[in-house]
N, C-alpha and C positions, 0 to 999 in steps of 0.2 A: 673462385674462392671468395672474393668480396661479396658476390651475390648470395652465396650460401650463408655467409656470416650475417648479412643483413636479414635474410629470411629467418635465421635462427633467433636473432634478437627480436624480431617482430613476434615470434611465437613464444618468447620467453614468458610473457604474462600468462599465456594459455597453459603451458606445461606446468609452471609452478602453481598456479591457482587450481588447476585440475587435480594435481597431486595433493595439495593441502585439503581440498574438498573431500577426496577419497580417504585421507588420513582421519579427518574429523568424523566421517561416517563410520569408519572401522573402529575408532575409539568409542563412539557411542554404541556400536553394535556389540563389541567384545566385552566392554566393561561399562554398561549403562549406568550402574549405580555411582561409580566414581566420577564419570563424566557429568552426571546430574548434580552430584554434590559440589563439584568444582564450579560449574556454571551458576548454580544457585547461590553459592557463597559470593561469587563475583558480582552477581546481580544485586544481592542484598547490600554489598559494600558500595557499589556505584550508586544505587538508589538512595541509600541513607546518607551518604556523604556528598552527593552531587545532585540531589533532586532540585535544589535551587538553580543549578546551572541549566538543567533541561528546561525548566520553566522560563528562565530568562531568554535563552537562545531561541526557543520556539516563538516567543512573543516578538523577539528581535526580527525573526524571519518574516512575520506578518507585517511589521512596520516597514521593513526593507522593501518587500514586494509591492505593497500599496504605494509607498513613497516613490519608488522608482517608476511606477506606472504613470503617475501624475506629475512627474518631474519633467525637466527639459529634455530628458533622454527618452521619453515615452514614444516619440515619433520615429525613433531610429528603427530601421527595418532589419530583421534577422536574415540578412542576405543583401545582395545588391539593391540599390534604391528602387529599381524598376521591377523587382521580382514580385510575382503574385503568389499567394499561398498555394501549396501543392494539393491540398484536400479541401473539400467543401466544409463549411462550418459544422454541419451535422455530423459528417464522417469524422472530422477532427475531434469534436467533443466526444463522440461515441468511443473512439479509440483510446483517448486519454482517460476517460471515465472507467472503461473496462480494465485498463491496465492499472489505474491508480487505486481502485477500491475492489473491483472484481468480486471474488468469493466472499470477502468480508462483509459486504452489505447484507447478503442473504444469511450468512452464518450468524451475525450479531444483531440483525434487524429486530428480532423479538427477544432473544435471550439476554442481550445487554440491558435493555430497559427493565426486564424482569429481575435481573440480578441486582440492579440499583434499588429497585422497589422493595425487595425482600432483605437487602443488606446494604442500606445507604451509609453515607459518611456518619461519623460519630456526632451525636446530638440530634439526629433525626430518627423518629420512631418508625420501624419497618411497617409496611402495609398501610400507611396513612396517606391522606391527600398530599401532605408535605413531601412524603417520600416519592409519590408519583410525579410531582412537579420537579423535584430534584433529579429524578431519573431522566426525564425528557431533556432537561437543561444540560445534564452531564453528557448525554448522547450527542446533542447538537454541538457541544464543545469539542468532544473527541473526534467527531467526523466532519466538522465544519471548516472554518478558514485555516486553522493551524496546520493540518497535514498537507493541504494543498499549497500553502506557503512554503513548506519544506521542500515539496516537489518543485515548486516554482524557482527556488534559489538555484538548484542544480540544473533544472531544465533550461532556464534563461541563460545561465553561464555557458552551458554547452552549446546551445543554439547560436549564441552571439559569437563565441570564439570559432565555432565550426563553420558557420555559414557566412558570417561577416568578415572574419579574419583568416579563413582558410586553414584552420588548425584541425588536427585529428579529433574525432569525437570521443575523447578520453577525459576522465576526471583530471588527470595530470596536466592536460592542456590549459586548465583554468588557473594554473600556478605560474604561467609564463611571465606575467608582470613581476612576480616575486623571484622566481628561480632562473628566468631566462630560457630561451629555447633549448640550450644545451642541458640545462638542469632538468627540464621536464622529460628529456629523452634519456636521461641517465638513471642511476640507481634509485634516486629519490622519487623520480617520476614513475618508474616501474613499480616501486613499492606501493605508491598511492594507488596505482591501477590494480595491482594484485589484491590489495586490501579491499578495494571496492568490489571486485569480483566475489571475494569470499563473503562479504557482507550480503551481497545480492543473492548468491546461491543458498545461503543459510535461511534468509528471510523467505524466499520464494518456496523452497522445499518445505518449510514448516507450514506455510499457508496452503500449499497443495495437499499436504497430509491432512490438514483440518478439513479441506474441501472434500477429500475422499471419505473421511469419517462421516461427514454429514450426508453425503449421497447414500452411503451404505446404511446409515442410521435411518434415513427416510424410507429406503426400500424395505428395511426390516420392520419399521413401524406400520407402513401402509399394507404391505403384502406378505409380511412374515418371512422374507428372504433371510438367509443366514447372515449374520454380521460378524464375519471372522476373517482370518488372514487370507484365505483362499478367495473370498469375494473381493477383499481389498485389492488383491493382486490383479484379478480380472478387470476391475474398474480402472485401475491405474494403467494397465497395459493397453486397454481399449482407448482410453483418453490420450495416452502417450502417442499411440499410432495416429490419432486424429490431429493432435496439435503439431506433430512432426510433418504431417502432410500439408497442414496449413502453413507452417513456418517456412517450409522449403518451396512453397508456391509464391512467396513474396508478399510484401505488405498490401499491395493493391488487391490481390486476389484472396489472400488468406485473412489476415487480421482485420482489414477494413470491412470485408463482407460479414464476417462473424460478429464484429463489434456493432455494426449497423443492425443486424438481426437481433442481437442481444439487447440493444437499447429499446427496440420495439417490444420485445418480449417482456423486458423489465417494466416498461410502461403499462402493458396489459396487466401484468401481475399487480402493479400498484393500483390501477383503476379498479380491478376486481376486488382487491382487498378493501379499498375505500368504500365501494358500494356494499360489500358484504358486512363490513364492520359498522361501528357506531359513527356514521358519517359526520353528523353535526358535532359530536364530541371530538372527532379527529380535527375538524376545522378549528375548534376552540383550543385544542392541544397545540396545533401549529401556531396559532396566533399568540397564545400565552407563552409557548416555548421559545419562539423567536424573540419576544419581548424580554423574557428572563435572560436569554442568551446575550442579548445586546446590553442590557442593564448591568449584568454581572460579569461582563467580558474581562475587564481588567482584574477584578478581584479573583475570578476563577482562573485566569491565566497565570497569576502570580501567587495563588493561595496555597500556603502550607499551614501546618499546625505545630509551630515550634514549642508551644506550651501545652499541647494536648495530644490526642490520638491522631496520627497522620497515616495510619495503616491503609485507609481507603485511598488516599491520594497517591501513596507509593505503589499500591497494587493496581491502580487503574490509570490515573492521569500520567504519572511519570512513566509507567509501563507503556502507555500509548505513545507518548512523545518520543520515547526511545525507539519504539516499533516503527513509527513513521520516518524517523531519521534513518533507520536501518533500510527502509524501502526507498529512500530518496535517490541513491545512485541508479537503481533499476528504473524506477518510474521517470526520474529526471532525464536519463539518457533517451528513453523511449519517447517522451514528450518532445524533447529537443528534435529528435529525428523526424517527427511528423509536423513540426511547427515552422518549417522553412517558409519564409516569405511574409510572415506576420510582423507587425510592428511590436515593440516592447509593450506598449499599452494594450494592444489587442491580445498579446500573449498572456499578460498578467490577469486581465479581466476574464479571459476565456478559461485560464487554468485555475483561478482561485474563486471568482465570484459565482460563475454558473454551476460548477460541480458542488460548491458548498450549498447553494440553494437546493439543488437536487437531493443532496444528502439530508438536509433538514426536512424536506418533504417526506423522504423515505422513512426516516426514523419517527416522524410525527404520525405517519399512517400506521406503520407496523408497531410502533410503541403504543399507539392508541388501541390497535387490535389486540395486542398482548395484554395490556393492563385492563382492558374491558373484560376480556375472557378470564382474567385472574379472579374475578368474583365467584367463579364456579369452583374454586379450590381453596383449601385452607392455606394459611401462611406457611405451615410446615411442608405441605405438599408442593407449594410454589417454590420453596427453597430446593426441594429435591429435583424439580423440573429444571430450574435455573442451573443446577450443578452439572447437568448434562446438556451443554449448549447445542450439540449436534442433533439432538432430537426435540429440543424445546420448541423450535419453529413449528414442527408438525403436530405436536401435542396441543399447542394453543390454537393453531389454525383449524384443527379438527372440531373445535367448539362451535364453528359457524356452519350455516346451511351449505355454503359452497366450499366447505373446508377441504374436501377430497380433491376438487378441481384445483384449488390453490396449492395444495401439497404437490400435485403432479406438475403444475407449472413451476413450482419452486425447484423440484428435482431437475427439470429440463434446464432451468435458468442456471442452477448450480453447475451442471455439466458444461454449459457453454461458457459461463464465467471461468470455470476451471480451465477450459481449453484456451480462451483468449488470454488469460493471465500467463499460463505456461507458454503459449505461443509468443507473447510479447517478451517474456523473460528469456526464452531461447534465442530470440533475435538479439536482445540486448547483451546477453552473455557472449554470444558469438562476436558481436561488434566490439565489445570491450577487450576481447582476447584476440582480435585481428587488427590491432593497431588503429582502432577507430574507424575501420572500413564501414561505410554506411550500407553497403551491400555485402555482408560477410558470406563466405563460402558455405554451401549446404552441408559440407562434411562436418564443419564445426557446429552447425545447428543441430545435426543429428547426435553428435557426441554430447553436447550440453543438454539436449532434450532427454536423452536416455539417462544421463547422470542425474538430472532433476528427479525423474520418476524413480530411479533406483534409491536415491537418498530418501525420498518421501516414504517409500515402501519399507525400507530397512528400519527407519525410525518409527514407523507405525508398529511393526512387529516386535520391536524392542522397547516400546513405550518411551521412545526418546524424542518425540515431537516437541514436548514441553522443554526438554533440555536444549534442543537446537534453537528453538524460539528464544530461549533465555540467552544462549550464546550469541545470537545475532544482535540481541538488544545490548548486551555488554559491549560488543564490537561497535555499536552505534555511538558509544561515548566518545572515542577519539574522532569518529566521523563528524560529530557535532562541531568539533573544533575546526575540522577541515572545511565545513560549510560556512563557518564564520569567516574564514580566510578567503573562501570563494567570493563572499559578499564584498570584502575589501578589494580583492583583485579586480572584480568586475567594475566597481566604481572607479578605480584607478584607470582602467582601460577606457571606460566610457567618457571620462573627462578629456581624453585625447581626441575624441570624435569631433569632426567639423560639424557645425549645425547643419542638419539635413535641409535640402532644398524643398520649397513648398511644392506640394503635389497637386 
């Protein structure tokens, strides 16, 4: 009897979070309009009333991560002092990059710079050089240091408590300095873990839905394949089968191999786009963009418009900050799982600096490709293209001599990014609902994998992707507070550490 009760308690997070996930999907499917209205109202309320909080906490995470990397805690190892990293630097970077950005880089690589160019913040005239500079700077801000710092907070906390302190790989474990071991295993801890699973499944399902839309949009644009519910279903089922096969084969065989391949393919895509596009202008965009990003870092990080039009800031910057916070439990747990053996300094530099540089190069290249091709269209037509982000990439790439090749590579890249993101999410959700087991059972991987695909498809056919995305962002508001508390608890625990021996 005690063993059965213990097993039931361990599965409590799984049962409740799976039930809530199904309920949210049913609510969105059965009454999409009401679901959309409620989530939109909550998003407007949170954005308008607490935009300042999102900006402050995201900058706080950047300061915290960089500060702790170069502090006296930087040499502490995430595990025993003599432990070596489990994965090579390239494999480690490939896995965290694919999990952390994945489909988003391809989806927004051209469409976001284009959107800012045709519809910049108040006071900037659309379609001007000023709008182009603003566009690149904004993309570097949204995909640079800030999101990786948010991931770093959760990832470092979990890696430290899990591998250094021997605690379960759960968000609730990070509250042991505040709640005690009994508190983290009780109702409060379970509530934190259930909430983390819900935030994760909502964010991942919305992203997978967007990825499926872009894959089908590309197939339709290039070869005229139907872009309807039947094709969406076929794409999602095929990809679901592949990522379940990968997830159940383990990290070393599945995620690692796919991530390494995807990193190489992304590099080829980037180089071909650079060569095909305005190469010199792209180098100038990168140089100027990074300079603008650094010089405007503080003002852009904390910039609101209390006496003017702040609609752009709310719809883009605050939206992104909430979106990255919503992804923090998923990416943070996955990064922690693959970072055993690194020091805190290695972890922070690897998680924040290297991916941020890669993202800046990516958006400079594809932003340059998109903005250069924009000269072939009227401003009105550019607005129409930007309004359909799932096909904007293919429309703009098609303006170049190697456009068809780039479009084909983009579709393959999307497919594999889709698979690696879903693969990583399947692993993390299974781990979160298995009492932090770093090798969760395949049965749970299969259940969560199918549930992800089902949610993505149901939301696609009911037009609810935007609603679920909005719901996950609303849920990110309380998780932002949780992340601030994680920083406090981590510092409290690190202060107890004995200064590590010289290596």
